[in-house]
C-alpha positions in Angstrom: 13.9 10.7 -50.5 12.7 10.5 -47.0 13.9 12.0 -44.0 13.7 11.6 -40.2 13.6 14.5 -37.6 15.2 13.2 -34.5 12.6 13.0 -31.5 13.2 16.1 -29.4 13.8 15.4 -25.5 11.7 17.2 -23.1 14.2 18.7 -20.6 12.5 17.9 -17.0 13.1 19.5 -13.9 15.2 17.8 -11.0 11.9 17.5 -8.9 10.0 15.9 -12.2 12.8 13.8 -13.3 13.5 12.3 -9.5 9.7 11.5 -9.0 9.4 10.0 -12.8 12.7 7.6 -11.4 10.7 6.8 -8.4 7.2 6.0 -10.3 9.0 3.6 -12.5 10.8 1.9 -10.2 7.5 1.3 -7.9 6.1 -0.1 -11.0 9.0 -2.4 -11.1 8.8 -3.4 -7.6 4.9 -4.2 -7.8 5.3 -6.0 -11.0 8.8 -7.8 -10.5 10.0 -7.4 -6.9 12.3 -4.9 -5.2 15.0 -7.3 -6.1 14.2 -6.2 -10.2 15.1 -3.0 -9.2 18.4 -1.8 -10.4 20.2 1.4 -12.0 20.1 -0.2 -15.3 16.8 -1.7 -15.1 15.2 1.8 -14.4 17.5 3.3 -17.1 16.2 1.1 -19.9 12.4 1.3 -18.8 12.6 5.4 -19.0 15.1 5.5 -22.1 17.9 6.8 -20.2 21.4 5.8 -19.2 22.1 4.5 -16.1 24.5 7.3 -15.2 21.2 9.4 -15.0 19.5 7.4 -12.4 22.6 7.3 -10.2 23.0 11.0 -10.2 19.5 11.1 -8.5 20.1 7.7 -6.3 24.0 7.1 -6.0 22.8 4.0 -3.8 20.4 1.8 -5.1 19.1 0.9 -2.0 17.6 4.3 -1.5 16.0 3.7 -4.7 14.7 0.8 -3.7 13.2 1.8 -0.6 11.8 5.0 -2.1 9.9 2.6 -4.5 8.5 0.5 -1.6 7.5 3.9 0.2 5.5 5.7 -3.1 3.9 2.3 -3.7 2.7 1.4 -0.2 1.8 5.4 0.3 -0.4 5.2 -2.8 -2.0 2.0 -1.5 -2.8 3.6 1.8 -4.4 6.9 0.3 -6.4 4.6 -2.0 -7.7 2.2 0.6 -7.9 4.3 3.4 -8.2 8.0 2.4 -8.4 11.0 5.0 -12.1 11.8 5.2 -13.0 15.1 3.8 -15.7 16.9 2.1 -14.9 14.4 -0.8 -15.6 11.3 1.3 -18.8 12.5 3.5 -19.3 8.7 4.3 -19.9 7.5 7.9 -16.6 5.7 9.7 -18.6 2.5 9.5 -19.3 2.7 5.9 -15.6 3.8 5.0 -14.5 0.8 7.0 -16.7 -1.6 5.0 -15.6 -0.2 1.9 -11.9 -0.5 3.0 -12.4 -4.3 3.7 -14.1 -4.6 0.3 -11.1 -3.2 -1.3 -8.4 -4.6 0.8 -9.5 -8.2 0.1 -10.0 -7.7 -3.7 -7.6 -9.5 -6.5 -6.3 -5.7 -7.1 -4.8 -5.9 -3.6 -2.7 -9.0 -4.2 0.2 -7.2 -6.1 1.0 -4.4 -3.1 0.3 -7.2 -0.4 3.2 -9.5 -2.2 5.1 -6.4 -2.1 5.0 -6.0 1.5 5.8 -9.7 2.0 8.8 -8.8 -0.2 10.1 -5.7 1.6 9.6 -7.0 5.0 11.9 -10.0 4.1 14.6 -7.9 2.4 14.8 -5.3 5.2 16.1 -7.8 7.7 19.4 -7.0 5.6 18.8 -3.6 4.3 18.7 -0.8 7.3 17.1 2.0 5.2 14.3 -0.6 3.6 13.9 -1.4 7.2 13.2 2.2 8.1 10.8 2.9 5.3 9.0 -0.5 6.0 8.6 0.8 10.0 7.5 4.1 9.0 4.6 2.7 6.6 3.4 0.3 9.0 3.2 3.2 11.6 1.0 5.5 9.1 -1.4 2.3 8.4 -1.9 2.0 12.4 -2.2 5.8 12.7 -4.7 6.2 9.8 -7.0 3.3 10.9 -6.8 4.2 14.7 -8.0 7.5 13.4 -11.1 6.2 11.4 -11.5 4.0 14.6 -11.5 7.1 16.8 -13.3 9.1 14.7 -16.3 6.3 14.6 -15.9 6.1 18.5 -16.6 9.9 18.5 -19.4 9.8 16.4 -21.1 6.9 18.3 -20.5 4.3 15.8 -17.7 2.3 17.4 -17.1 0.9 20.8 -13.6 0.4 21.9 -11.4 1.2 24.8 -8.4 1.7 22.5 -8.3 2.4 19.1 -5.0 1.9 18.4 -4.8 -1.7 19.8 -8.0 -2.2 17.8 -6.1 -1.0 14.8 -3.2 -3.3 15.3 -5.4 -6.5 15.9 -7.0 -5.8 12.7 -4.0 -5.2 10.6 -2.6 -8.4 12.3 -5.3 -10.5 10.8 -5.4 -8.8 7.5 -1.7 -9.3 7.1 -1.9 -12.7 8.3 -4.7 -13.4 5.3 -2.7 -11.8 2.9 0.0 -14.2 3.7 -2.0 -17.1 3.2 -3.3 -15.7 -0.6 0.3 -15.0 -1.7 1.3 -18.6 -1.3 -1.2 -19.8 -3.2 -3.5 -20.8 0.0 -6.3 -18.4 -0.9 -9.3 -20.7 -0.9 -10.5 -20.3 2.4 -14.0 -21.4 4.2 -16.1 -18.1 4.0 -15.7 -17.8 7.9 -12.1 -17.6 7.4 -12.1 -15.2 4.3 -14.4 -13.1 6.4 -12.0 -13.3 9.6 -10.8 -9.7 9.6 -14.0 -8.2 9.3 -15.2 -10.6 12.2 -12.1 -9.1 14.0 -13.3 -5.7 13.6 -17.0 -6.1 14.1 -15.7 -7.7 17.4 -12.9 -5.3 18.1 -15.5 -2.4 17.4 -18.8 -3.6 19.1 -20.7 -4.3 15.9 -23.3 -6.7 14.8 -22.3 -9.5 12.9 -22.5 -8.4 9.0 -22.5 -4.7 9.7 -19.1 -4.3 7.8 -20.3 -6.3 4.9 -20.1 -4.3 1.7 -23.8 -2.7 1.0 -25.5 -4.5 -1.8 -25.6 -1.6 -4.1 -21.2 -1.2 -3.8 
């Protein structure tokens, strides 16, 4: 005679449960789009009742905004981490690595999410605030790296903040083309963001290309 032992659920703290919900919603956003986030969908993914999700997020719009912020912050910290003892590379080297990662296949899912979020934010005020905050974080992080490069004599620009904006605009434009299926560009076009950065920062052509050993 066989017997089954009921699976014991682990009681999580409110902070742990909330983080779990946001992480699950961010995963849905990256794979299915922000429109795929519903209380029922996240409840199914976590094997809990939708009522538990609504306890933490009474309005699904807040969960959508949190999911986008989580995914976008993870992207920023991965692609453009704050320099520290764990990352002793020079600003030139870090910016080169950034371009190599930001234009790779792994970037497509999150770049699609950005396009998705910007479109939906036209009609969703809470999401619009998060998109604006993430855009500001990107500008500040890249401008900070450029400013560090200027201070160390590696970059030359009169306004690191404006240079950062110009570089980001080109990256966003190329990402939009890739997400519409028009990813096969001539090398000069594919390299446009790097070319823009080299011009903005007073670097030689090819100075921001990924090193051969990367």
